[in-house]
N, C-alpha and C positions, 0 to 999 in steps of 0.2 A: 120793883117790888112785881115779881113773874107773876103768872097768869096759871094758874096753876087746878086739871082736873080727872078725878079719876074716865077711863073708861066710858063706866055706865055712861057718867051724862053726858060726852058721844054718839051714845046711842042711841039717848032716849030723850036727850036736851040738844039736838044736834043747831034746832033754828038760836039753842042761848047761845050758842059755843059760839058759832058764827057772826050772832050780832056784839059776842068781847072782840070778836076778830076786827072787824070791823072794828066800833066804838075807838078802840085802842089802838091801832099801830100797832100792835103785838103778839109774833107766837101765843097761843095757850098752848100750857106742855100737858098734854095729857099720858096721866101714871091706871099702872094696871100691874093689882096685888103691888099697888105700894114701890113699886117700881117704875123712871124712866119710860118708856116706850112712842108714844109719839109727839111730834110737836106742830101743830098747824093752827095756817094764818090763814090773812084774806089773801088772794089773789094783788091787790095794788100794793100789799104790805114785803110777801116777794118781789113781785121786781125792781122793787127798789129797792130792795136788800142786794140784786141780780149787779144794779148799775150801780150802783158805790161801789162792790167788790169790784167790778172790772174797770172801776173808775180810778180805784190802787191799784189791778195791775199795771197798767194805764200809765201811775206813777212811779209805782215801782221801773221801770224797765226807766222808763226815763228819764229815773238816776241816774242805773243803773249804764244807762248811752252818757248821758252825765262825766261820773267815771270814771269811764272809756277814752272822757276828752272827745266829743261828743261832741261841735257848740249847736246842734242843726241850723236851719237859715234865719237870715235875718230879717227883719219887721217886713223889710219892704218887697221884700220877694212872697212871701208870704201874703200878703197883698194883691200881691200882680198873679201870684196861684187862686187863688178866691175869686176874685176877679173875671177870669180864665173863665170859671166855671161856669157851667151852663143854669 
C-alpha cells in the first residue's frame, strides 16, 4: 500500500517523512491540493532502484545480443580474463 502524505506534512513533519522513508524503504508520495506532486525516498532506496534499473538494462542488452546470435565467451576464457585483472 503506497504511503501518501499532503505537502503540508513535508513542511511541518519533515523528520516523520524521513523516518517513514527509511523505515519502509519505499517512496512517500506527496500530494498538493489533493493531486500527485512529489515522490520522496531515502538515498538507500534510490540507489537500490538505480542499481535494479541498471541490471534490467544490462539484461535487456544481453537478451538482444543473444537474439542477434552473439554467443558470448566460454567459461574458461572468462576465468582467464578475470585472473589477469590486477
